[in-house]
mmCIF file of the N, C-alpha and C atoms, coordinates in Angstrom:
data_MODEL
# 
_entry.id   MODEL 
# 
loop_
_atom_site.group_PDB 
_atom_site.id 
_atom_site.type_symbol 
_atom_site.label_atom_id 
_atom_site.label_alt_id 
_atom_site.label_comp_id 
_atom_site.label_asym_id 
_atom_site.label_entity_id 
_atom_site.label_seq_id 
_atom_site.pdbx_PDB_ins_code 
_atom_site.Cartn_x 
_atom_site.Cartn_y 
_atom_site.Cartn_z 
_atom_site.occupancy 
_atom_site.B_iso_or_equiv 
_atom_site.pdbx_formal_charge 
_atom_site.auth_seq_id 
_atom_site.auth_comp_id 
_atom_site.auth_asym_id 
_atom_site.auth_atom_id 
_atom_site.pdbx_PDB_model_num 
ATOM 1   N N  . ALA A 1 1  ? 14.652  4.236   -7.869  1.00 0.00 ? 1  ALA A N  1 
ATOM 2   C CA . ALA A 1 1  ? 14.115  3.122   -8.630  1.00 0.00 ? 1  ALA A CA 1 
ATOM 3   C C  . ALA A 1 1  ? 12.883  3.540   -9.433  1.00 0.00 ? 1  ALA A C  1 
ATOM 4   N N  . PHE A 1 2  ? 12.176  4.546   -8.963  1.00 0.00 ? 2  PHE A N  1 
ATOM 5   C CA . PHE A 1 2  ? 10.957  4.977   -9.637  1.00 0.00 ? 2  PHE A CA 1 
ATOM 6   C C  . PHE A 1 2  ? 11.249  5.899   -10.818 1.00 0.00 ? 2  PHE A C  1 
ATOM 7   N N  . GLU A 1 3  ? 12.351  6.606   -10.753 1.00 0.00 ? 3  GLU A N  1 
ATOM 8   C CA . GLU A 1 3  ? 12.643  7.626   -11.760 1.00 0.00 ? 3  GLU A CA 1 
ATOM 9   C C  . GLU A 1 3  ? 12.565  7.135   -13.209 1.00 0.00 ? 3  GLU A C  1 
ATOM 10  N N  . PRO A 1 4  ? 13.081  5.955   -13.541 1.00 0.00 ? 4  PRO A N  1 
ATOM 11  C CA . PRO A 1 4  ? 12.967  5.511   -14.945 1.00 0.00 ? 4  PRO A CA 1 
ATOM 12  C C  . PRO A 1 4  ? 11.525  5.352   -15.423 1.00 0.00 ? 4  PRO A C  1 
ATOM 13  N N  . ARG A 1 5  ? 10.584  5.132   -14.523 1.00 0.00 ? 5  ARG A N  1 
ATOM 14  C CA . ARG A 1 5  ? 9.171   4.953   -14.889 1.00 0.00 ? 5  ARG A CA 1 
ATOM 15  C C  . ARG A 1 5  ? 8.373   6.245   -14.789 1.00 0.00 ? 5  ARG A C  1 
ATOM 16  N N  . TYR A 1 6  ? 9.017   7.341   -14.396 1.00 0.00 ? 6  TYR A N  1 
ATOM 17  C CA . TYR A 1 6  ? 8.296   8.585   -14.162 1.00 0.00 ? 6  TYR A CA 1 
ATOM 18  C C  . TYR A 1 6  ? 7.581   9.088   -15.406 1.00 0.00 ? 6  TYR A C  1 
ATOM 19  N N  . ALA A 1 7  ? 8.207   8.995   -16.573 1.00 0.00 ? 7  ALA A N  1 
ATOM 20  C CA . ALA A 1 7  ? 7.560   9.447   -17.815 1.00 0.00 ? 7  ALA A CA 1 
ATOM 21  C C  . ALA A 1 7  ? 6.290   8.645   -18.082 1.00 0.00 ? 7  ALA A C  1 
ATOM 22  N N  . ASP A 1 8  ? 6.327   7.334   -17.815 1.00 0.00 ? 8  ASP A N  1 
ATOM 23  C CA . ASP A 1 8  ? 5.130   6.504   -17.968 1.00 0.00 ? 8  ASP A CA 1 
ATOM 24  C C  . ASP A 1 8  ? 4.047   6.957   -16.994 1.00 0.00 ? 8  ASP A C  1 
ATOM 25  N N  . PHE A 1 9  ? 4.463   7.271   -15.775 1.00 0.00 ? 9  PHE A N  1 
ATOM 26  C CA . PHE A 1 9  ? 3.530   7.726   -14.750 1.00 0.00 ? 9  PHE A CA 1 
ATOM 27  C C  . PHE A 1 9  ? 2.826   9.013   -15.185 1.00 0.00 ? 9  PHE A C  1 
ATOM 28  N N  . VAL A 1 10 ? 3.587   9.946   -15.710 1.00 0.00 ? 10 VAL A N  1 
ATOM 29  C CA . VAL A 1 10 ? 3.018   11.223  -16.153 1.00 0.00 ? 10 VAL A CA 1 
ATOM 30  C C  . VAL A 1 10 ? 2.092   11.013  -17.346 1.00 0.00 ? 10 VAL A C  1 
ATOM 31  N N  . ALA A 1 11 ? 2.501   10.183  -18.287 1.00 0.00 ? 11 ALA A N  1 
ATOM 32  C CA . ALA A 1 11 ? 1.718   9.976   -19.511 1.00 0.00 ? 11 ALA A CA 1 
ATOM 33  C C  . ALA A 1 11 ? 0.473   9.124   -19.287 1.00 0.00 ? 11 ALA A C  1 
ATOM 34  N N  . ASP A 1 12 ? 0.603   8.068   -18.482 1.00 0.00 ? 12 ASP A N  1 
ATOM 35  C CA . ASP A 1 12 ? -0.464  7.076   -18.371 1.00 0.00 ? 12 ASP A CA 1 
ATOM 36  C C  . ASP A 1 12 ? -1.127  6.992   -17.005 1.00 0.00 ? 12 ASP A C  1 
ATOM 37  N N  . GLY A 1 13 ? -0.664  7.762   -16.040 1.00 0.00 ? 13 GLY A N  1 
ATOM 38  C CA . GLY A 1 13 ? -1.237  7.711   -14.700 1.00 0.00 ? 13 GLY A CA 1 
ATOM 39  C C  . GLY A 1 13 ? -0.536  6.685   -13.829 1.00 0.00 ? 13 GLY A C  1 
ATOM 40  N N  . PRO A 1 14 ? -0.969  6.572   -12.597 1.00 0.00 ? 14 PRO A N  1 
ATOM 41  C CA . PRO A 1 14 ? -0.270  5.729   -11.631 1.00 0.00 ? 14 PRO A CA 1 
ATOM 42  C C  . PRO A 1 14 ? -0.234  4.246   -11.974 1.00 0.00 ? 14 PRO A C  1 
ATOM 43  N N  . ALA A 1 15 ? -1.224  3.743   -12.677 1.00 0.00 ? 15 ALA A N  1 
ATOM 44  C CA . ALA A 1 15 ? -1.245  2.312   -12.986 1.00 0.00 ? 15 ALA A CA 1 
ATOM 45  C C  . ALA A 1 15 ? -0.009  1.881   -13.773 1.00 0.00 ? 15 ALA A C  1 
ATOM 46  N N  . ALA A 1 16 ? 0.547   2.772   -14.584 1.00 0.00 ? 16 ALA A N  1 
ATOM 47  C CA . ALA A 1 16 ? 1.713   2.439   -15.396 1.00 0.00 ? 16 ALA A CA 1 
ATOM 48  C C  . ALA A 1 16 ? 2.937   2.156   -14.543 1.00 0.00 ? 16 ALA A C  1 
ATOM 49  N N  . ALA A 1 17 ? 3.024   2.762   -13.391 1.00 0.00 ? 17 ALA A N  1 
ATOM 50  C CA . ALA A 1 17 ? 4.203   2.591   -12.541 1.00 0.00 ? 17 ALA A CA 1 
ATOM 51  C C  . ALA A 1 17 ? 3.923   1.701   -11.328 1.00 0.00 ? 17 ALA A C  1 
ATOM 52  N N  . LEU A 1 18 ? 2.714   1.207   -11.192 1.00 0.00 ? 18 LEU A N  1 
ATOM 53  C CA . LEU A 1 18 ? 2.318   0.477   -9.999  1.00 0.00 ? 18 LEU A CA 1 
ATOM 54  C C  . LEU A 1 18 ? 3.123   -0.795  -9.776  1.00 0.00 ? 18 LEU A C  1 
ATOM 55  N N  . ASP A 1 19 ? 3.339   -1.592  -10.797 1.00 0.00 ? 19 ASP A N  1 
ATOM 56  C CA . ASP A 1 19 ? 4.104   -2.821  -10.638 1.00 0.00 ? 19 ASP A CA 1 
ATOM 57  C C  . ASP A 1 19 ? 5.515   -2.525  -10.150 1.00 0.00 ? 19 ASP A C  1 
ATOM 58  N N  . GLU A 1 20 ? 6.122   -1.507  -10.721 1.00 0.00 ? 20 GLU A N  1 
ATOM 59  C CA . GLU A 1 20 ? 7.470   -1.126  -10.316 1.00 0.00 ? 20 GLU A CA 1 
ATOM 60  C C  . GLU A 1 20 ? 7.480   -0.668  -8.857  1.00 0.00 ? 20 GLU A C  1 
ATOM 61  N N  . TRP A 1 21 ? 6.519   0.140   -8.469  1.00 0.00 ? 21 TRP A N  1 
ATOM 62  C CA . TRP A 1 21 ? 6.459   0.611   -7.087  1.00 0.00 ? 21 TRP A CA 1 
ATOM 63  C C  . TRP A 1 21 ? 6.295   -0.555  -6.125  1.00 0.00 ? 21 TRP A C  1 
ATOM 64  N N  . ASN A 1 22 ? 5.415   -1.493  -6.462  1.00 0.00 ? 22 ASN A N  1 
ATOM 65  C CA . ASN A 1 22 ? 5.165   -2.629  -5.579  1.00 0.00 ? 22 ASN A CA 1 
ATOM 66  C C  . ASN A 1 22 ? 6.406   -3.496  -5.377  1.00 0.00 ? 22 ASN A C  1 
ATOM 67  N N  . ARG A 1 23 ? 7.321   -3.486  -6.332  1.00 0.00 ? 23 ARG A N  1 
ATOM 68  C CA . ARG A 1 23 ? 8.556   -4.267  -6.175  1.00 0.00 ? 23 ARG A CA 1 
ATOM 69  C C  . ARG A 1 23 ? 9.420   -3.726  -5.044  1.00 0.00 ? 23 ARG A C  1 
ATOM 70  N N  . TYR A 1 24 ? 9.304   -2.440  -4.749  1.00 0.00 ? 24 TYR A N  1 
ATOM 71  C CA . TYR A 1 24 ? 10.147  -1.818  -3.735  1.00 0.00 ? 24 TYR A CA 1 
ATOM 72  C C  . TYR A 1 24 ? 9.403   -1.486  -2.446  1.00 0.00 ? 24 TYR A C  1 
ATOM 73  N N  . ALA A 1 25 ? 8.126   -1.730  -2.402  1.00 0.00 ? 25 ALA A N  1 
ATOM 74  C CA . ALA A 1 25 ? 7.314   -1.400  -1.233  1.00 0.00 ? 25 ALA A CA 1 
ATOM 75  C C  . ALA A 1 25 ? 7.525   -2.440  -0.127  1.00 0.00 ? 25 ALA A C  1 
ATOM 76  N N  . LEU A 1 26 ? 7.042   -2.120  1.047   1.00 0.00 ? 26 LEU A N  1 
ATOM 77  C CA . LEU A 1 26 ? 7.166   -3.016  2.198   1.00 0.00 ? 26 LEU A CA 1 
ATOM 78  C C  . LEU A 1 26 ? 5.991   -3.992  2.240   1.00 0.00 ? 26 LEU A C  1 
ATOM 79  N N  . LEU A 1 27 ? 5.775   -4.670  1.151   1.00 0.00 ? 27 LEU A N  1 
ATOM 80  C CA . LEU A 1 27 ? 4.649   -5.606  1.079   1.00 0.00 ? 27 LEU A CA 1 
ATOM 81  C C  . LEU A 1 27 ? 4.953   -6.852  1.901   1.00 0.00 ? 27 LEU A C  1 
ATOM 82  N N  . GLY A 1 28 ? 3.897   -7.394  2.477   1.00 0.00 ? 28 GLY A N  1 
ATOM 83  C CA . GLY A 1 28 ? 4.044   -8.570  3.320   1.00 0.00 ? 28 GLY A CA 1 
ATOM 84  C C  . GLY A 1 28 ? 4.402   -8.234  4.753   1.00 0.00 ? 28 GLY A C  1 
ATOM 85  N N  . GLN A 1 29 ? 4.549   -6.943  5.063   1.00 0.00 ? 29 GLN A N  1 
ATOM 86  C CA . GLN A 1 29 ? 4.922   -6.510  6.402   1.00 0.00 ? 29 GLN A CA 1 
ATOM 87  C C  . GLN A 1 29 ? 3.679   -6.168  7.227   1.00 0.00 ? 29 GLN A C  1 
ATOM 88  N N  . PRO A 1 30 ? 3.700   -6.535  8.509   1.00 0.00 ? 30 PRO A N  1 
ATOM 89  C CA . PRO A 1 30 ? 2.585   -6.141  9.375   1.00 0.00 ? 30 PRO A CA 1 
ATOM 90  C C  . PRO A 1 30 ? 2.586   -4.639  9.609   1.00 0.00 ? 30 PRO A C  1 
ATOM 91  N N  . CYS A 1 31 ? 1.390   -4.089  9.712   1.00 0.00 ? 31 CYS A N  1 
ATOM 92  C CA . CYS A 1 31 ? 1.250   -2.650  9.924   1.00 0.00 ? 31 CYS A CA 1 
ATOM 93  C C  . CYS A 1 31 ? -0.081  -2.370  10.603  1.00 0.00 ? 31 CYS A C  1 
ATOM 94  N N  . TRP A 1 32 ? -0.224  -1.139  11.033  1.00 0.00 ? 32 TRP A N  1 
ATOM 95  C CA . TRP A 1 32 ? -1.516  -0.674  11.541  1.00 0.00 ? 32 TRP A CA 1 
ATOM 96  C C  . TRP A 1 32 ? -1.732  0.747   11.073  1.00 0.00 ? 32 TRP A C  1 
ATOM 97  N N  . ILE A 1 33 ? -3.009  1.087   10.929  1.00 0.00 ? 33 ILE A N  1 
ATOM 98  C CA . ILE A 1 33 ? -3.403  2.401   10.453  1.00 0.00 ? 33 ILE A CA 1 
ATOM 99  C C  . ILE A 1 33 ? -4.453  2.943   11.413  1.00 0.00 ? 33 ILE A C  1 
ATOM 100 N N  . ASP A 1 34 ? -4.216  4.167   11.879  1.00 0.00 ? 34 ASP A N  1 
ATOM 101 C CA . ASP A 1 34 ? -5.171  4.830   12.755  1.00 0.00 ? 34 ASP A CA 1 
ATOM 102 C C  . ASP A 1 34 ? -6.149  5.600   11.876  1.00 0.00 ? 34 ASP A C  1 
ATOM 103 N N  . ARG A 1 35 ? -7.397  5.166   11.867  1.00 0.00 ? 35 ARG A N  1 
ATOM 104 C CA . ARG A 1 35 ? -8.431  5.801   11.046  1.00 0.00 ? 35 ARG A CA 1 
ATOM 105 C C  . ARG A 1 35 ? -9.514  6.373   11.947  1.00 0.00 ? 35 ARG A C  1 
ATOM 106 N N  . PRO A 1 36 ? -10.317 7.289   11.437  1.00 0.00 ? 36 PRO A N  1 
ATOM 107 C CA . PRO A 1 36 ? -11.418 7.830   12.256  1.00 0.00 ? 36 PRO A CA 1 
ATOM 108 C C  . PRO A 1 36 ? -12.351 6.729   12.779  1.00 0.00 ? 36 PRO A C  1 
ATOM 109 N N  . SER A 1 37 ? -12.491 5.649   12.019  1.00 0.00 ? 37 SER A N  1 
ATOM 110 C CA . SER A 1 37 ? -13.363 4.552   12.442  1.00 0.00 ? 37 SER A CA 1 
ATOM 111 C C  . SER A 1 37 ? -12.665 3.585   13.398  1.00 0.00 ? 37 SER A C  1 
ATOM 112 N N  . GLY A 1 38 ? -11.384 3.825   13.672  1.00 0.00 ? 38 GLY A N  1 
ATOM 113 C CA . GLY A 1 38 ? -10.638 2.968   14.601  1.00 0.00 ? 38 GLY A CA 1 
ATOM 114 C C  . GLY A 1 38 ? -9.366  2.419   13.976  1.00 0.00 ? 38 GLY A C  1 
ATOM 115 N N  . ARG A 1 39 ? -8.592  1.775   14.797  1.00 0.00 ? 39 ARG A N  1 
ATOM 116 C CA . ARG A 1 39 ? -7.317  1.210   14.361  1.00 0.00 ? 39 ARG A CA 1 
ATOM 117 C C  . ARG A 1 39 ? -7.553  -0.013  13.491  1.00 0.00 ? 39 ARG A C  1 
ATOM 118 N N  . LEU A 1 40 ? -6.790  -0.093  12.409  1.00 0.00 ? 40 LEU A N  1 
ATOM 119 C CA . LEU A 1 40 ? -6.856  -1.228  11.493  1.00 0.00 ? 40 LEU A CA 1 
ATOM 120 C C  . LEU A 1 40 ? -5.499  -1.907  11.500  1.00 0.00 ? 40 LEU A C  1 
ATOM 121 N N  . ASP A 1 41 ? -5.466  -3.171  11.900  1.00 0.00 ? 41 ASP A N  1 
ATOM 122 C CA . ASP A 1 41 ? -4.239  -3.968  11.897  1.00 0.00 ? 41 ASP A CA 1 
ATOM 123 C C  . ASP A 1 41 ? -4.286  -4.973  10.761  1.00 0.00 ? 41 ASP A C  1 
ATOM 124 N N  . GLY A 1 42 ? -3.148  -5.205  10.123  1.00 0.00 ? 42 GLY A N  1 
ATOM 125 C CA . GLY A 1 42 ? -3.110  -6.205  9.069   1.00 0.00 ? 42 GLY A CA 1 
ATOM 126 C C  . GLY A 1 42 ? -1.745  -6.297  8.413   1.00 0.00 ? 42 GLY A C  1 
ATOM 127 N N  . ILE A 1 43 ? -1.738  -6.913  7.260   1.00 0.00 ? 43 ILE A N  1 
ATOM 128 C CA . ILE A 1 43 ? -0.530  -7.098  6.455   1.00 0.00 ? 43 ILE A CA 1 
ATOM 129 C C  . ILE A 1 43 ? -0.708  -6.303  5.163   1.00 0.00 ? 43 ILE A C  1 
ATOM 130 N N  . ALA A 1 44 ? 0.297   -5.498  4.829   1.00 0.00 ? 44 ALA A N  1 
ATOM 131 C CA . ALA A 1 44 ? 0.250   -4.729  3.582   1.00 0.00 ? 44 ALA A CA 1 
ATOM 132 C C  . ALA A 1 44 ? 0.441   -5.675  2.402   1.00 0.00 ? 44 ALA A C  1 
ATOM 133 N N  . GLU A 1 45 ? -0.515  -5.655  1.465   1.00 0.00 ? 45 GLU A N  1 
ATOM 134 C CA . GLU A 1 45 ? -0.448  -6.562  0.317   1.00 0.00 ? 45 GLU A CA 1 
ATOM 135 C C  . GLU A 1 45 ? -0.160  -5.867  -0.996  1.00 0.00 ? 45 GLU A C  1 
ATOM 136 N N  . GLY A 1 46 ? -0.338  -4.569  -1.074  1.00 0.00 ? 46 GLY A N  1 
ATOM 137 C CA . GLY A 1 46 ? -0.085  -3.873  -2.332  1.00 0.00 ? 46 GLY A CA 1 
ATOM 138 C C  . GLY A 1 46 ? -0.857  -2.580  -2.401  1.00 0.00 ? 46 GLY A C  1 
ATOM 139 N N  . VAL A 1 47 ? -0.754  -1.952  -3.540  1.00 0.00 ? 47 VAL A N  1 
ATOM 140 C CA . VAL A 1 47 ? -1.478  -0.715  -3.815  1.00 0.00 ? 47 VAL A CA 1 
ATOM 141 C C  . VAL A 1 47 ? -2.283  -0.940  -5.085  1.00 0.00 ? 47 VAL A C  1 
ATOM 142 N N  . ASP A 1 48 ? -3.559  -0.566  -5.048  1.00 0.00 ? 48 ASP A N  1 
ATOM 143 C CA . ASP A 1 48 ? -4.398  -0.780  -6.223  1.00 0.00 ? 48 ASP A CA 1 
ATOM 144 C C  . ASP A 1 48 ? -4.224  0.356   -7.235  1.00 0.00 ? 48 ASP A C  1 
ATOM 145 N N  . ALA A 1 49 ? -4.906  0.257   -8.353  1.00 0.00 ? 49 ALA A N  1 
ATOM 146 C CA . ALA A 1 49 ? -4.770  1.231   -9.444  1.00 0.00 ? 49 ALA A CA 1 
ATOM 147 C C  . ALA A 1 49 ? -5.250  2.632   -9.050  1.00 0.00 ? 49 ALA A C  1 
ATOM 148 N N  . PHE A 1 50 ? -5.975  2.748   -7.942  1.00 0.00 ? 50 PHE A N  1 
ATOM 149 C CA . PHE A 1 50 ? -6.460  4.047   -7.469  1.00 0.00 ? 50 PHE A CA 1 
ATOM 150 C C  . PHE A 1 50 ? -5.562  4.635   -6.383  1.00 0.00 ? 50 PHE A C  1 
ATOM 151 N N  . GLY A 1 51 ? -4.501  3.911   -6.022  1.00 0.00 ? 51 GLY A N  1 
ATOM 152 C CA . GLY A 1 51 ? -3.558  4.393   -5.020  1.00 0.00 ? 51 GLY A CA 1 
ATOM 153 C C  . GLY A 1 51 ? -3.884  3.978   -3.602  1.00 0.00 ? 51 GLY A C  1 
ATOM 154 N N  . ALA A 1 52 ? -4.880  3.129   -3.408  1.00 0.00 ? 52 ALA A N  1 
ATOM 155 C CA . ALA A 1 52 ? -5.253  2.685   -2.065  1.00 0.00 ? 52 ALA A CA 1 
ATOM 156 C C  . ALA A 1 52 ? -4.359  1.530   -1.626  1.00 0.00 ? 52 ALA A C  1 
ATOM 157 N N  . LEU A 1 53 ? -3.894  1.590   -0.380  1.00 0.00 ? 53 LEU A N  1 
ATOM 158 C CA . LEU A 1 53 ? -3.115  0.502   0.183   1.00 0.00 ? 53 LEU A CA 1 
ATOM 159 C C  . LEU A 1 53 ? -4.054  -0.656  0.486   1.00 0.00 ? 53 LEU A C  1 
ATOM 160 N N  . GLN A 1 54 ? -3.685  -1.842  0.070   1.00 0.00 ? 54 GLN A N  1 
ATOM 161 C CA . GLN A 1 54 ? -4.480  -3.043  0.318   1.00 0.00 ? 54 GLN A CA 1 
ATOM 162 C C  . GLN A 1 54 ? -3.946  -3.723  1.575   1.00 0.00 ? 54 GLN A C  1 
ATOM 163 N N  . ILE A 1 55 ? -4.807  -3.871  2.574   1.00 0.00 ? 55 ILE A N  1 
ATOM 164 C CA . ILE A 1 55 ? -4.450  -4.481  3.846   1.00 0.00 ? 55 ILE A CA 1 
ATOM 165 C C  . ILE A 1 55 ? -5.261  -5.763  4.014   1.00 0.00 ? 55 ILE A C  1 
ATOM 166 N N  . ARG A 1 56 ? -4.585  -6.850  4.412   1.00 0.00 ? 56 ARG A N  1 
ATOM 167 C CA . ARG A 1 56 ? -5.271  -8.109  4.740   1.00 0.00 ? 56 ARG A CA 1 
ATOM 168 C C  . ARG A 1 56 ? -5.327  -8.206  6.262   1.00 0.00 ? 56 ARG A C  1 
ATOM 169 N N  . THR A 1 57 ? -6.537  -8.253  6.803   1.00 0.00 ? 57 THR A N  1 
ATOM 170 C CA . THR A 1 57 ? -6.710  -8.320  8.254   1.00 0.00 ? 57 THR A CA 1 
ATOM 171 C C  . THR A 1 57 ? -6.451  -9.737  8.751   1.00 0.00 ? 57 THR A C  1 
ATOM 172 N N  . GLY A 1 58 ? -6.348  -9.881  10.078  1.00 0.00 ? 58 GLY A N  1 
ATOM 173 C CA . GLY A 1 58 ? -6.158  -11.192 10.678  1.00 0.00 ? 58 GLY A CA 1 
ATOM 174 C C  . GLY A 1 58 ? -7.310  -12.140 10.387  1.00 0.00 ? 58 GLY A C  1 
ATOM 175 N N  . GLY A 1 59 ? -8.487  -11.584 10.129  1.00 0.00 ? 59 GLY A N  1 
ATOM 176 C CA . GLY A 1 59 ? -9.657  -12.393 9.790   1.00 0.00 ? 59 GLY A CA 1 
ATOM 177 C C  . GLY A 1 59 ? -9.736  -12.737 8.313   1.00 0.00 ? 59 GLY A C  1 
ATOM 178 N N  . GLY A 1 60 ? -8.757  -12.292 7.522   1.00 0.00 ? 60 GLY A N  1 
ATOM 179 C CA . GLY A 1 60 ? -8.723  -12.615 6.104   1.00 0.00 ? 60 GLY A CA 1 
ATOM 180 C C  . GLY A 1 60 ? -9.400  -11.608 5.191   1.00 0.00 ? 60 GLY A C  1 
ATOM 181 N N  . GLU A 1 61 ? -9.990  -10.560 5.754   1.00 0.00 ? 61 GLU A N  1 
ATOM 182 C CA . GLU A 1 61 ? -10.663 -9.553  4.938   1.00 0.00 ? 61 GLU A CA 1 
ATOM 183 C C  . GLU A 1 61 ? -9.637  -8.628  4.285   1.00 0.00 ? 61 GLU A C  1 
ATOM 184 N N  . LYS A 1 62 ? -9.847  -8.316  3.012   1.00 0.00 ? 62 LYS A N  1 
ATOM 185 C CA . LYS A 1 62 ? -8.980  -7.375  2.307   1.00 0.00 ? 62 LYS A CA 1 
ATOM 186 C C  . LYS A 1 62 ? -9.662  -6.015  2.301   1.00 0.00 ? 62 LYS A C  1 
ATOM 187 N N  . ILE A 1 63 ? -8.949  -5.002  2.819   1.00 0.00 ? 63 ILE A N  1 
ATOM 188 C CA . ILE A 1 63 ? -9.509  -3.668  2.954   1.00 0.00 ? 63 ILE A CA 1 
ATOM 189 C C  . ILE A 1 63 ? -8.647  -2.686  2.178   1.00 0.00 ? 63 ILE A C  1 
ATOM 190 N N  . SER A 1 64 ? -9.296  -1.795  1.438   1.00 0.00 ? 64 SER A N  1 
ATOM 191 C CA . SER A 1 64 ? -8.610  -0.723  0.723   1.00 0.00 ? 64 SER A CA 1 
ATOM 192 C C  . SER A 1 64 ? -8.556  0.496   1.615   1.00 0.00 ? 64 SER A C  1 
ATOM 193 N N  . VAL A 1 65 ? -7.356  1.018   1.843   1.00 0.00 ? 65 VAL A N  1 
ATOM 194 C CA . VAL A 1 65 ? -7.159  2.181   2.700   1.00 0.00 ? 65 VAL A CA 1 
ATOM 195 C C  . VAL A 1 65 ? -6.761  3.349   1.810   1.00 0.00 ? 65 VAL A C  1 
ATOM 196 N N  . HIS A 1 66 ? -7.597  4.381   1.789   1.00 0.00 ? 66 HIS A N  1 
ATOM 197 C CA . HIS A 1 66 ? -7.377  5.531   0.913   1.00 0.00 ? 66 HIS A CA 1 
ATOM 198 C C  . HIS A 1 66 ? -6.686  6.693   1.603   1.00 0.00 ? 66 HIS A C  1 
ATOM 199 N N  . GLY A 1 67 ? -6.573  6.655   2.905   1.00 0.00 ? 67 GLY A N  1 
ATOM 200 C CA . GLY A 1 67 ? -5.920  7.742   3.611   1.00 0.00 ? 67 GLY A CA 1 
ATOM 201 C C  . GLY A 1 67 ? -5.564  7.331   5.023   1.00 0.00 ? 67 GLY A C  1 
ATOM 202 N N  . GLY A 1 68 ? -4.585  7.978   5.575   1.00 0.00 ? 68 GLY A N  1 
ATOM 203 C CA . GLY A 1 68 ? -4.162  7.688   6.938   1.00 0.00 ? 68 GLY A CA 1 
ATOM 204 C C  . GLY A 1 68 ? -2.669  7.446   6.985   1.00 0.00 ? 68 GLY A C  1 
ATOM 205 N N  . GLU A 1 69 ? -2.170  7.388   8.183   1.00 0.00 ? 69 GLU A N  1 
ATOM 206 C CA . GLU A 1 69 ? -0.742  7.156   8.388   1.00 0.00 ? 69 GLU A CA 1 
ATOM 207 C C  . GLU A 1 69 ? -0.498  5.679   8.643   1.00 0.00 ? 69 GLU A C  1 
ATOM 208 N N  . VAL A 1 70 ? 0.401   5.096   7.855   1.00 0.00 ? 70 VAL A N  1 
ATOM 209 C CA . VAL A 1 70 ? 0.748   3.687   8.020   1.00 0.00 ? 70 VAL A CA 1 
ATOM 210 C C  . VAL A 1 70 ? 1.870   3.589   9.042   1.00 0.00 ? 70 VAL A C  1 
ATOM 211 N N  . ASN A 1 71 ? 1.684   2.737   10.007  1.00 0.00 ? 71 ASN A N  1 
ATOM 212 C CA . ASN A 1 71 ? 2.700   2.481   11.040  1.00 0.00 ? 71 ASN A CA 1 
ATOM 213 C C  . ASN A 1 71 ? 3.164   1.038   10.882  1.00 0.00 ? 71 ASN A C  1 
ATOM 214 N N  . TRP A 1 72 ? 4.428   0.878   10.568  1.00 0.00 ? 72 TRP A N  1 
ATOM 215 C CA . TRP A 1 72 ? 4.974   -0.464  10.324  1.00 0.00 ? 72 TRP A CA 1 
ATOM 216 C C  . TRP A 1 72 ? 5.343   -1.103  11.648  1.00 0.00 ? 72 TRP A C  1 
ATOM 217 N N  . ILE A 1 73 ? 5.067   -2.385  11.743  1.00 0.00 ? 73 ILE A N  1 
ATOM 218 C CA . ILE A 1 73 ? 5.410   -3.164  12.940  1.00 0.00 ? 73 ILE A CA 1 
ATOM 219 C C  . ILE A 1 73 ? 6.627   -3.995  12.568  1.00 0.00 ? 73 ILE A C  1 
ATOM 220 N N  . TRP A 1 74 ? 7.752   -3.617  13.118  1.00 0.00 ? 74 TRP A N  1 
ATOM 221 C CA . TRP A 1 74 ? 9.017   -4.281  12.782  1.00 0.00 ? 74 TRP A CA 1 
ATOM 222 C C  . TRP A 1 74 ? 9.276   -5.412  13.749  1.00 0.00 ? 74 TRP A C  1 
ATOM 223 N N  . SER A 1 75 ? 9.521   -6.586  13.221  1.00 0.00 ? 75 SER A N  1 
ATOM 224 C CA . SER A 1 75 ? 9.880   -7.715  14.068  1.00 0.00 ? 75 SER A CA 1 
ATOM 225 C C  . SER A 1 75 ? 11.387  -7.666  14.329  1.00 0.00 ? 75 SER A C  1 
ATOM 226 N N  . ARG A 1 76 ? 11.763  -8.073  15.481  1.00 0.00 ? 76 ARG A N  1 
ATOM 227 C CA . ARG A 1 76 ? 13.192  -8.029  15.847  1.00 0.00 ? 76 ARG A CA 1 
ATOM 228 C C  . ARG A 1 76 ? 13.837  -9.366  15.726  1.00 0.00 ? 76 ARG A C  1 
# 
């Protein structure tokens, strides 16, 4: 799905392909990220123009995550 936008990505940077990527991402899904400062739990809301994953915590705070492994919490 990303391949048709790849030329835009190369020419204009990640922001050009961000909307397309967000259409296929696991947005709205609960996840947690293990960071040096501790575990962060929340809902994935998107990726910003700098490539940071936007997480909404249970307390309503929006946090930009620039690195780490995302672990998805799958509901059954």
